[in-house]
C-alpha positions as CSV (number, residue, x, y, z in Angstrom):
1,M,-37.0,-0.8,-33.0
2,S,-38.4,2.3,-30.2
3,L,-38.6,5.9,-32.1
4,E,-36.5,7.5,-29.5
5,I,-33.7,4.9,-30.5
6,L,-34.2,5.9,-34.3
7,L,-33.8,9.8,-33.5
8,I,-30.9,8.4,-31.1
9,I,-29.0,7.0,-34.7
10,A,-30.4,10.0,-36.6
11,F,-28.9,12.5,-34.3
12,G,-26.1,10.5,-32.8
13,G,-24.9,9.6,-36.3
14,A,-24.9,12.9,-37.6
15,L,-22.1,13.8,-34.8
16,L,-20.3,11.0,-35.1
17,T,-20.2,11.6,-38.4
18,Y,-18.8,14.8,-38.2
19,L,-15.9,13.0,-35.1
20,V,-15.2,10.4,-37.6
21,G,-14.5,12.8,-40.3
22,K,-11.7,14.7,-38.3
23,V,-9.7,11.2,-38.5
24,S,-10.4,9.4,-41.6
25,Y,-12.3,11.2,-45.1
26,K,-13.2,7.7,-46.2
27,G,-14.5,6.6,-42.8
28,R,-16.8,9.7,-43.4
29,D,-18.3,9.1,-46.3
30,F,-19.0,5.2,-45.3
31,L,-20.5,5.9,-42.1
32,A,-22.9,8.9,-43.5
33,V,-24.4,6.5,-46.1
34,T,-24.5,3.5,-44.0
35,I,-26.3,5.8,-40.9
36,S,-28.4,6.8,-43.9
37,L,-29.5,3.6,-45.1
38,A,-29.9,2.1,-42.0
39,L,-32.7,4.9,-40.9
40,A,-34.3,4.4,-44.3
41,A,-34.6,0.7,-43.6
42,F,-35.1,0.7,-40.2
43,V,-38.2,3.1,-40.9
44,A,-39.2,0.8,-44.0
45,C,-39.7,-1.6,-41.2
46,L,-42.0,0.6,-38.9
47,Y,-44.7,0.2,-41.7
48,G,-48.2,-0.3,-40.6
49,K,-47.4,0.4,-36.6
50,S,-49.1,2.8,-34.7
51,L,-47.3,3.9,-31.8
52,E,-47.3,6.6,-29.3
53,K,-44.7,7.2,-26.3
54,T,-44.1,10.0,-24.3
55,F,-40.1,10.4,-23.9
56,Y,-39.1,12.9,-21.3
57,S,-42.0,14.2,-18.5
58,G,-39.7,17.4,-17.3
59,F,-39.8,19.3,-19.7
60,F,-41.0,22.6,-17.7
61,G,-44.1,20.3,-16.4
62,L,-45.1,19.3,-20.1
63,G,-44.3,15.7,-21.3
64,L,-42.4,15.0,-24.8
65,V,-44.4,12.6,-27.1
66,L,-43.4,10.6,-30.0
67,R,-46.0,8.8,-32.1
68,L,-46.3,7.2,-35.4
69,N,-49.1,7.0,-37.8
70,M,-49.5,5.9,-40.9
71,L,-49.1,10.1,-42.4
72,S,-46.0,9.9,-40.3
73,W,-44.5,6.9,-41.5
74,F,-45.6,8.2,-45.3
75,F,-43.3,11.3,-44.8
76,A,-40.3,9.4,-42.6
77,I,-39.9,7.2,-45.6
78,T,-39.7,9.7,-48.2
79,I,-37.5,11.6,-45.8
80,A,-35.2,8.7,-45.2
81,V,-35.0,7.4,-49.1
82,V,-34.4,11.0,-50.2
83,G,-32.0,11.8,-47.9
84,A,-29.7,8.9,-48.4
85,L,-29.7,9.2,-51.7
86,S,-28.6,12.9,-51.4
87,V,-26.1,12.1,-49.2
88,I,-24.9,9.5,-51.3
89,F,-25.0,11.8,-54.5
90,S,-23.2,14.4,-51.8
91,L,-19.7,12.0,-52.0
92,S,-18.6,13.2,-54.8
93,Y,-20.0,16.0,-55.6
94,I,-18.7,17.5,-52.6
95,K,-15.4,16.1,-52.7
96,G,-12.3,18.5,-52.5
97,R,-14.3,21.7,-50.9
98,E,-14.1,23.5,-47.8
99,K,-15.2,21.9,-44.4
100,T,-16.5,19.1,-46.4
101,G,-17.0,17.5,-42.4
102,F,-19.1,20.2,-41.3
103,Y,-21.1,19.7,-44.8
104,F,-22.4,15.7,-44.1
105,L,-23.1,17.2,-40.2
106,M,-25.4,19.8,-41.6
107,M,-26.8,17.1,-43.9
108,L,-27.2,14.3,-41.7
109,L,-28.7,16.5,-39.2
110,V,-31.6,18.4,-41.4
111,N,-32.3,14.8,-42.2
112,A,-32.7,13.8,-38.5
113,A,-34.3,17.1,-37.8
114,M,-37.4,16.2,-40.2
115,L,-37.7,12.7,-39.0
116,G,-38.0,14.2,-35.3
117,I,-40.6,16.9,-37.1
118,V,-43.0,13.9,-38.6
119,L,-42.4,11.8,-35.1
120,A,-43.4,14.4,-33.0
121,G,-46.6,13.9,-31.0
122,D,-46.6,17.5,-29.3
123,L,-46.2,21.0,-30.5
124,V,-42.9,21.2,-28.3
125,S,-41.2,18.5,-29.7
126,F,-42.4,19.8,-33.1
127,Y,-41.1,23.2,-32.7
128,I,-37.7,22.0,-31.3
129,F,-37.4,19.7,-34.0
130,W,-38.5,22.3,-36.7
131,E,-35.9,24.8,-35.6
132,T,-33.2,22.6,-35.1
133,M,-34.1,22.2,-39.3
134,S,-34.3,25.8,-39.7
135,W,-30.7,26.8,-38.7
136,S,-29.3,23.9,-40.1
137,A,-30.9,24.5,-42.9
138,F,-29.5,27.8,-43.2
139,L,-25.9,26.7,-42.8
140,L,-26.4,24.8,-45.7
141,I,-28.1,27.1,-48.1
142,S,-25.0,30.0,-46.7
143,Y,-22.6,26.8,-47.3
144,N,-20.9,28.7,-50.7
145,K,-20.6,31.9,-49.2
146,G,-20.7,34.9,-51.2
147,P,-24.4,35.5,-52.6
148,A,-25.0,32.4,-50.7
149,L,-25.0,33.6,-47.4
150,A,-27.3,36.5,-48.3
151,A,-29.4,33.8,-49.7
152,G,-28.9,31.9,-46.6
153,M,-30.6,35.3,-44.5
154,K,-32.9,36.0,-46.6
155,Y,-34.4,32.3,-45.5
156,I,-33.6,32.3,-41.9
157,I,-35.3,36.0,-41.7
158,M,-38.6,34.5,-43.3
159,S,-37.5,31.0,-41.2
160,I,-37.6,33.2,-38.2
161,I,-41.4,35.2,-38.7
162,G,-42.7,31.8,-39.2
163,S,-41.4,30.3,-35.8
164,L,-42.5,33.6,-34.3
165,S,-45.6,32.8,-35.6
166,F,-45.7,29.0,-34.7
167,L,-44.7,30.0,-31.1
168,V,-47.5,32.6,-30.6
169,G,-50.0,29.7,-32.1
170,M,-48.7,26.8,-29.5
171,L,-48.3,29.8,-26.4
172,S,-52.2,30.3,-27.3
173,L,-53.3,26.8,-27.6
174,Y,-51.7,25.9,-24.1
175,R,-52.9,28.6,-22.6
176,S,-56.7,27.7,-23.6
177,Y,-56.2,24.0,-22.7
178,G,-53.5,23.7,-20.5
179,T,-51.8,20.8,-22.7
180,L,-49.5,20.3,-26.2
181,N,-50.1,17.0,-27.2
182,I,-51.8,16.8,-30.5
183,S,-53.8,14.1,-29.6
184,E,-55.4,16.1,-26.6
185,V,-55.7,19.7,-28.5
186,S,-57.6,17.9,-31.5
187,A,-60.0,16.0,-28.6
188,V,-61.0,19.4,-27.4
189,I,-60.5,22.2,-29.9
190,A,-63.8,21.4,-31.4
191,S,-65.5,23.5,-28.2
192,A,-63.5,26.4,-29.3
193,S,-65.4,29.5,-30.8
194,S,-65.1,29.7,-34.6
195,G,-63.0,32.8,-34.1
196,Y,-60.5,31.2,-31.9
197,I,-60.5,28.0,-34.6
198,L,-60.0,30.7,-37.2
199,F,-57.1,32.6,-35.1
200,I,-55.3,29.2,-35.2
201,L,-55.6,28.5,-38.5
202,I,-54.1,31.7,-39.7
203,I,-51.0,31.8,-37.0
204,F,-50.3,28.2,-37.7
205,S,-51.0,28.6,-41.8
206,I,-48.4,31.7,-41.6
207,A,-45.5,29.4,-40.5
208,F,-46.5,26.4,-42.6
209,G,-47.1,28.6,-45.4
210,I,-43.7,30.2,-44.9
211,K,-41.6,27.1,-45.1
212,N,-43.9,25.5,-47.9
213,A,-42.9,28.8,-50.1
214,V,-46.8,29.7,-50.8
215,L,-47.2,32.4,-52.1
216,P,-47.1,35.2,-51.2
217,F,-44.4,33.9,-48.3
218,H,-42.3,32.6,-51.4
219,T,-39.6,35.1,-51.8
220,W,-37.2,33.3,-49.9
221,L,-37.0,30.2,-51.9
222,P,-35.9,31.0,-55.5
223,D,-32.2,32.7,-53.7
224,A,-32.0,29.8,-51.6
225,H,-32.4,26.9,-54.0
226,S,-29.8,28.6,-56.8
227,E,-27.4,29.2,-54.0
228,A,-27.4,25.9,-51.7
229,P,-24.9,23.2,-53.1
230,A,-27.0,21.1,-55.6
231,P,-27.9,17.6,-53.3
232,F,-29.0,20.1,-50.4
233,S,-31.2,21.5,-52.9
234,A,-32.8,18.4,-53.9
235,V,-33.4,17.6,-49.9
236,L,-34.7,21.4,-50.0
237,S,-37.1,20.8,-52.8
238,G,-38.1,17.5,-52.6
239,I,-38.8,17.1,-49.0
240,L,-37.5,20.1,-46.5
241,I,-40.6,22.6,-48.0
242,K,-42.8,19.6,-47.3
243,M,-42.6,20.0,-43.7
244,G,-44.9,22.7,-44.3
245,T,-47.1,20.3,-46.3
246,Y,-46.6,18.2,-43.1
247,G,-48.0,20.9,-40.9
248,F,-50.9,21.7,-42.9
249,L,-52.3,18.4,-42.7
250,L,-51.5,17.9,-39.4
251,L,-53.4,21.5,-38.7
252,L,-56.5,21.0,-41.0
253,Y,-57.0,16.9,-40.4
254,V,-55.5,15.9,-37.0
255,I,-55.7,19.2,-35.1
256,V,-58.8,21.0,-36.0
257,G,-60.2,17.7,-37.9
258,L,-62.1,17.4,-41.5
259,K,-65.9,18.8,-40.5
260,L,-64.6,22.3,-38.4
261,F,-62.3,22.6,-41.4
262,L,-65.0,22.1,-44.2
263,G,-67.2,24.2,-41.8
264,L,-65.6,27.6,-41.5
265,G,-66.7,30.1,-43.4
266,G,-69.1,29.8,-45.8
267,G,-69.0,30.2,-49.9
268,L,-66.3,32.0,-50.9
269,F,-64.8,33.1,-48.0
270,S,-64.5,29.9,-46.5
271,F,-61.2,29.1,-44.9
272,H,-60.6,26.0,-47.2
273,S,-61.9,27.9,-50.5
274,V,-59.4,30.7,-49.6
275,L,-56.2,28.2,-49.1
276,C,-57.2,26.7,-52.1
277,F,-57.4,29.9,-54.1
278,L,-54.1,30.9,-53.0
279,G,-53.1,27.0,-54.3
280,A,-54.3,28.2,-57.8
281,V,-52.3,31.6,-57.5
282,T,-49.7,29.7,-56.3
283,I,-49.6,27.5,-59.7
284,I,-50.0,30.1,-61.9
285,V,-47.7,33.0,-61.1
286,P,-44.4,31.0,-60.7
287,T,-44.8,28.4,-63.2
288,F,-45.1,31.7,-65.8
289,I,-42.0,33.3,-64.1
290,A,-39.9,30.6,-64.5
291,M,-40.1,30.0,-68.6
292,L,-38.2,33.3,-68.0
293,Q,-35.1,32.0,-66.2
294,T,-31.9,31.2,-67.7
295,D,-30.4,29.7,-64.8
296,A,-31.2,26.3,-64.4
297,K,-31.6,25.8,-60.7
298,R,-33.9,29.4,-60.5
299,L,-36.2,28.0,-62.8
300,L,-36.4,24.7,-61.0
301,A,-36.9,26.7,-58.2
302,W,-39.6,28.7,-59.2
303,S,-41.1,25.4,-60.2
304,T,-41.2,24.1,-57.1
305,I,-43.1,26.7,-56.0
306,G,-45.7,26.1,-58.6
307,Q,-46.2,22.3,-58.1
308,A,-46.4,23.5,-54.2
309,G,-49.3,25.0,-55.2
310,Y,-51.2,22.1,-56.7
311,I,-50.4,20.3,-53.8
312,I,-52.2,22.9,-51.2
313,L,-54.5,22.6,-54.0
314,G,-55.4,19.1,-53.4
315,I,-54.9,18.8,-49.6
316,A,-57.2,21.8,-49.2
317,F,-60.2,21.2,-51.5
318,G,-61.5,18.6,-48.9
319,T,-62.8,15.5,-51.0
320,N,-61.0,12.2,-50.6
321,L,-59.8,12.0,-54.2
322,A,-58.4,15.6,-54.0
323,L,-56.7,14.9,-50.7
324,A,-55.5,11.5,-52.6
325,G,-54.1,13.8,-55.4
326,G,-52.3,16.1,-53.1
327,I,-50.7,13.9,-50.5
328,F,-49.7,11.7,-53.6
329,H,-48.1,14.8,-55.1
330,F,-45.9,15.6,-53.0
331,F,-44.8,11.8,-52.6
332,N,-44.0,12.7,-56.4
333,H,-42.4,16.2,-56.4
334,A,-39.8,14.9,-53.7
335,L,-39.0,12.3,-56.4
336,F,-38.8,14.0,-59.7
337,K,-37.8,17.5,-58.1
338,A,-34.9,15.6,-55.9
339,L,-34.2,14.0,-59.6
340,L,-33.9,16.9,-61.2
341,F,-32.3,18.7,-59.2
342,F,-29.1,16.1,-59.0
343,A,-29.5,15.9,-62.8
344,I,-28.3,19.9,-62.9
345,G,-26.1,19.0,-60.1
346,A,-24.6,16.5,-62.1
347,V,-24.2,18.8,-65.2
348,E,-22.8,21.8,-63.5
349,F,-20.5,19.5,-61.6
350,R,-19.1,18.7,-65.0
351,T,-19.0,22.4,-67.1
352,Q,-19.0,24.7,-63.9
353,T,-22.0,26.4,-64.9
354,R,-26.1,26.2,-65.0
355,D,-26.3,28.9,-67.8
356,L,-28.9,27.5,-70.0
357,D,-27.7,29.8,-72.4
358,S,-24.4,28.5,-72.6
359,L,-24.8,24.8,-72.5
360,G,-26.5,22.2,-74.8
361,G,-25.9,19.1,-77.1
362,L,-24.9,17.3,-73.6
363,A,-27.0,14.1,-74.2
364,K,-24.8,12.1,-76.0
365,K,-21.4,13.2,-73.4
366,M,-24.2,12.2,-70.4
367,P,-26.8,9.9,-72.2
368,V,-27.8,8.7,-68.2
369,V,-28.3,12.1,-67.1
370,F,-30.1,13.3,-70.4
371,I,-32.3,10.0,-70.2
372,A,-33.3,10.6,-66.3
373,T,-33.9,14.7,-67.3
374,L,-36.8,13.2,-69.7
375,V,-37.9,11.3,-66.9
376,G,-38.1,13.6,-64.7
377,I,-39.5,16.1,-66.3
378,C,-42.3,13.9,-67.9
379,A,-43.5,13.0,-64.5
380,L,-42.9,16.8,-63.7
381,I,-45.6,17.8,-66.4
382,G,-48.0,14.5,-66.1
383,V,-47.0,12.2,-68.8
384,P,-48.6,9.0,-68.3
385,L,-46.9,6.0,-67.3
386,T,-44.7,8.6,-64.8
387,S,-46.4,8.8,-61.5
388,G,-46.8,12.6,-61.7
389,F,-49.8,11.7,-64.2
390,V,-51.9,9.8,-61.8
391,S,-51.5,12.6,-58.7
392,K,-52.0,15.6,-61.1
393,W,-55.4,13.4,-62.5
394,L,-56.8,13.1,-59.5
395,I,-57.0,16.6,-58.7
396,Y,-57.8,17.2,-62.2
397,K,-60.2,15.0,-62.4
398,T,-61.9,16.2,-58.7
399,L,-62.0,19.9,-59.7
400,I,-64.1,19.0,-62.8
401,L,-66.3,16.5,-61.1
402,E,-66.8,19.1,-58.3
403,G,-67.9,22.0,-60.8
404,S,-64.8,24.1,-59.8
405,G,-63.6,25.2,-63.3
406,F,-61.9,28.2,-62.1
407,L,-59.4,26.3,-60.4
408,A,-59.2,23.0,-63.0
409,F,-58.5,26.3,-65.1
410,F,-55.3,27.4,-63.3
411,A,-54.1,23.9,-62.6
412,L,-54.2,23.1,-66.3
413,A,-52.9,26.4,-67.0
414,G,-49.9,25.5,-65.1
415,T,-49.4,22.4,-66.7
416,W,-49.5,24.5,-69.9
417,G,-46.9,26.5,-68.7
418,T,-44.8,23.7,-67.2
419,I,-44.3,22.0,-70.4
420,L,-43.0,25.1,-71.6
421,Y,-40.2,25.9,-69.1
422,S,-39.6,21.8,-69.2
423,Y,-39.0,22.2,-73.0
424,K,-36.5,24.7,-72.2
425,L,-34.9,23.1,-69.4
426,V,-34.1,19.6,-71.6
427,H,-33.6,21.2,-75.1
428,N,-31.0,24.0,-73.5
429,V,-28.6,21.6,-71.9
430,F,-29.3,18.3,-73.5
431,L,-30.2,19.6,-77.1
432,G,-28.8,21.4,-79.4
433,Q,-25.1,21.7,-80.7
434,L,-22.2,21.0,-78.2
435,P,-19.8,24.2,-77.4
436,E,-16.7,23.2,-78.4
437,K,-15.4,23.6,-74.8
438,Y,-16.9,20.6,-73.3
439,K,-16.6,18.3,-76.8
440,D,-14.3,16.0,-74.0
441,I,-16.4,16.2,-71.3
442,Q,-16.8,13.1,-69.1
443,K,-19.8,11.2,-67.8
444,S,-21.1,12.2,-64.1
445,P,-19.5,10.1,-61.5
446,F,-21.1,6.4,-60.7
447,S,-22.4,8.0,-57.1
448,M,-23.8,10.7,-58.9
449,Q,-25.5,8.3,-61.4
450,L,-26.8,5.8,-58.9
451,P,-29.5,8.5,-57.2
452,I,-30.7,9.4,-60.3
453,I,-31.5,5.7,-61.8
454,V,-33.0,5.0,-58.6
455,L,-35.1,7.7,-58.3
456,S,-36.0,7.3,-62.4
457,L,-36.9,3.8,-61.8
458,A,-39.7,4.8,-59.0
459,I,-40.9,7.0,-61.1
460,L,-42.0,4.8,-63.8
461,L,-42.6,2.3,-60.9
462,F,-45.1,4.0,-59.3
463,G,-46.4,5.8,-62.6
464,I,-47.2,2.3,-63.7
465,L,-48.3,0.5,-60.5
466,P,-49.7,4.1,-58.8
467,G,-51.6,1.5,-56.4
468,I,-48.3,1.4,-54.2
469,P,-48.7,4.3,-52.6
470,L,-52.0,5.0,-53.1
471,K,-53.0,2.3,-50.7
472,V,-51.0,4.1,-47.9
473,I,-52.7,7.4,-48.9
474,N,-55.9,5.9,-48.8
475,L,-55.0,4.8,-45.4
476,I,-54.4,8.2,-44.3
477,G,-57.3,9.7,-45.5
478,T,-59.6,7.4,-43.8
479,S,-58.2,8.4,-40.8
480,F,-59.0,12.0,-41.3
481,G,-62.4,10.6,-41.6
482,F,-62.8,10.6,-45.1
483,E,-64.4,8.0,-47.1
484,S,-62.3,4.9,-48.5
485,L,-61.6,4.7,-52.3
486,N,-61.6,1.5,-54.2
487,V,-57.8,1.0,-54.2
488,T,-56.1,-0.9,-56.9
489,L,-52.6,-2.2,-58.0
490,W,-52.8,-0.3,-61.3
491,G,-55.3,2.5,-60.1
492,I,-58.5,3.7,-58.5
493,T,-61.4,2.9,-59.6
494,S,-65.2,4.5,-59.1
495,E,-68.5,5.3,-60.2
496,T,-67.3,7.9,-62.6
497,G,-65.0,6.0,-64.3
498,T,-61.4,3.8,-64.1
499,L,-57.9,4.8,-63.6
500,N,-55.8,1.6,-64.9
501,T,-52.6,2.4,-66.0
502,I,-51.8,-1.0,-66.9
503,N,-54.2,-0.6,-69.9
504,I,-52.0,2.9,-70.7
505,F,-48.9,1.0,-70.4
506,S,-50.3,-1.6,-73.4
507,A,-50.8,1.1,-75.1
508,V,-48.0,3.0,-74.9
509,L,-45.7,0.1,-75.8
510,V,-47.8,-1.4,-78.8
511,A,-47.9,2.3,-80.0
512,G,-43.9,2.5,-79.5
513,I,-43.2,-1.2,-81.4
514,I,-45.3,0.4,-84.3
515,V,-43.4,3.6,-84.7
516,W,-40.1,1.6,-84.1
517,I,-41.2,-0.8,-87.3
518,V,-41.8,2.5,-89.2
519,F,-38.5,4.3,-88.7
520,R,-36.5,0.8,-89.1
521,L,-38.5,0.4,-92.4
522,G,-37.8,4.0,-93.3
523,A,-34.6,5.9,-94.5
524,K,-31.2,5.5,-92.7
525,S,-30.5,9.0,-90.8
526,V,-27.3,10.6,-92.4
527,S,-24.7,12.1,-90.0
528,V,-24.0,15.9,-90.8
529,A,-22.1,18.5,-88.7
530,Q,-23.9,19.9,-86.0
531,E,-22.8,24.0,-87.6
532,D,-24.5,22.2,-90.7
533,S,-27.9,23.7,-89.7
534,Y,-30.3,26.4,-91.3
535,A,-30.1,29.3,-89.3
536,A,-31.4,31.9,-91.9
537,G,-28.0,34.1,-91.9
538,A,-28.2,34.5,-87.9
539,H,-25.2,34.9,-86.0
540,T,-24.5,32.8,-83.3
541,P,-23.2,34.5,-80.3
542,A,-19.9,33.2,-78.9
543,D,-20.2,30.4,-76.4
544,K,-23.8,29.9,-77.1
545,Y,-25.3,26.7,-78.1
546,H,-27.6,28.4,-80.9
547,Y,-28.2,31.3,-82.7
548,T,-30.9,32.0,-81.1
549,A,-29.9,32.4,-77.4
550,E,-30.0,36.2,-77.6
551,F,-32.9,36.2,-80.1
552,Y,-35.1,37.6,-77.7
553,N,-32.6,40.3,-75.9
554,P,-34.5,43.6,-77.2
555,L,-37.9,42.5,-76.3
556,Y,-36.4,41.3,-73.2
557,R,-34.8,44.9,-72.5
558,M,-38.1,46.6,-73.1
559,I,-40.1,44.5,-70.8
560,K,-37.4,44.1,-67.7
561,P,-38.8,46.7,-66.0
562,F,-42.3,45.1,-65.6
563,L,-40.6,41.7,-65.0
564,K,-40.7,42.3,-60.7
565,D,-41.6,40.7,-57.7
566,V,-43.8,43.0,-56.3
567,I,-44.2,40.9,-53.4
568,D,-40.1,40.4,-53.1
569,E,-39.8,44.1,-53.6
570,F,-42.4,44.7,-50.7
571,Y,-40.7,42.6,-48.2
572,Y,-37.6,44.6,-49.4
573,W,-39.5,47.7,-48.8
574,I,-39.9,47.1,-45.5
575,A,-36.5,46.0,-44.1
576,S,-35.3,49.2,-45.6
577,S,-37.8,51.0,-43.5
578,V,-37.2,49.4,-40.3
579,R,-33.4,50.0,-41.2
580,S,-34.0,53.5,-41.4
581,L,-35.9,53.5,-38.4
582,A,-33.4,51.7,-36.1
583,S,-31.0,54.3,-37.8
584,G,-32.9,57.0,-36.9
585,V,-33.4,55.8,-33.3
586,R,-29.5,54.7,-33.2
587,R,-29.0,58.9,-33.2
588,I,-30.7,59.3,-30.0
589,Y,-28.3,57.0,-27.8
590,S,-25.4,58.7,-28.9
591,G,-23.3,57.8,-25.9
592,D,-23.3,61.5,-24.6
593,V,-24.2,61.7,-20.9
594,G,-25.9,65.2,-21.6
595,Y,-28.2,63.9,-23.9
596,Y,-29.3,61.1,-21.6
597,V,-29.8,63.9,-18.8
598,M,-31.7,65.9,-21.3
599,Y,-33.8,62.9,-22.0
600,I,-34.6,62.1,-18.5
601,I,-35.3,66.0,-17.5
602,L,-38.0,66.0,-20.4
603,F,-39.5,63.0,-19.6
604,L,-39.9,64.1,-15.7
605,S,-41.3,67.2,-17.2
606,L,-43.7,65.7,-19.7
607,L,-45.1,63.6,-16.7
608,I,-45.4,67.0,-14.0
609,F,-47.5,68.6,-16.9
610,V,-49.8,65.4,-17.6
611,Q,-50.0,65.2,-13.9
612,M,-51.0,69.5,-13.7
613,K,-53.2,69.1,-16.7
614,W,-55.3,65.7,-16.1
615,K,-54.4,64.6,-12.7
616,V,-53.9,61.0,-13.4
617,W,-52.3,59.9,-10.6
């Protein structure tokens, strides 16, 4: 299948699904799922192929190009699979709401636009698909109206800034080289001065950094994730923000190239060192902010920003092992964060709340979602036998072996923080006491459980057999100019040691059997009422799962004035200043002709004075 047909199916399918929905809801749902699964199958069939073709030549004298390589295929298959699972999850989640046809249209359009981005072979096509993705995402973020509209506006304003930055860089490249074909630009940019290359890196990094939510461009993401429908939150966190990651990889290793990128600047002030530092800061700050959240989706949103820091740190560090870790963590994050957003979406679907202090005890009521959440947070933390362990291990190993103790400390501290907020999430939702109002709660529908099960199995599969994705990632690295890694089905072998997940699996299995035997031989557990727990006389707040729900409120009130997102407040100050300036300018244009005549006379008088004084003309 050609790439043009693939995109025609993706975009045409989105429109066709919307039109069919006008006639039959069931037909629309069936068509949306069929198209999504077909796209995933078609992309999978393109594995190993290398294509580049101009599909339109008359765009203001520029050729619009589609191309496929291992990098674009790896991102495309991730987009197609997560996108298809999100559509399946949406079947029950979105049922009965307003404008469901519009919702499915935008979901399929976002997925199609992201496929277009990774298959684009020139910057014009890239930009067109990028804008299509951004505006479709804005409409989905705003879907629930109310606070969602404000979140959507915040997102699209930041996106427009990124788009303008991208446009400036694109126009600069065209003025310098007369082409926007990615292959042609990468072939000639080496002749540019280091100053110009630095300008290109900075201007495009702003665009990709905003989409990737790298500090200090992260402020749109917590609100957007919190207000968007849960299936789209999975897409937004799992793959849409990773279009920024794809942009960074394209910029650093395809357009600019490995040698130019690593050779730009020196020491701590080299471009890749600065980018690594931003990645490290992006790990730390959001991770510990996530610990303070009581909204489950907002907690996951801040977690997304922190995990994006690991990806940036890995791809910017500039070694084959770090790059493999960064790209693998992109893939893992798409799996486990989509899984966690699905899980919280299923909980919200049944309980109608995301408040962590109002939930609890749902493990027995929603066992599939509970087990999947455990799998997701284990991958998020980096527990062995989950795919998240392998990608983080590659990053840790690189930082330690290369003597980057400062960055290694940030990465490890981020994992410590991740353990804390992950425990808070699973404990407050699934453990503890079950509120009385949830005693008759039902399991989530099958269309929600299926994507959750698939992602859970994928996380475990790629945790035990990481060589499956790592072989693809290794091919991506060698195409960038890195040395090949010695990848096996169960890990990586190197001079400094071997990662063998089969040995880890065997050890864990034996230990699990021993623990099971010990518990079987021990005394049987005795069931007691969930209220029969020692609380030292502490009062349990009404409708809260545990007596500690409001325990820290006095302390929180004391430190709340200091818990501010300074960057977010700075952006709001800029917005307020612009609004005040615009209000002042608006007073000048009062609509009174007399005022306009006076302005003209004053301006002419000024010109006459300037001419008489300095003889300018």
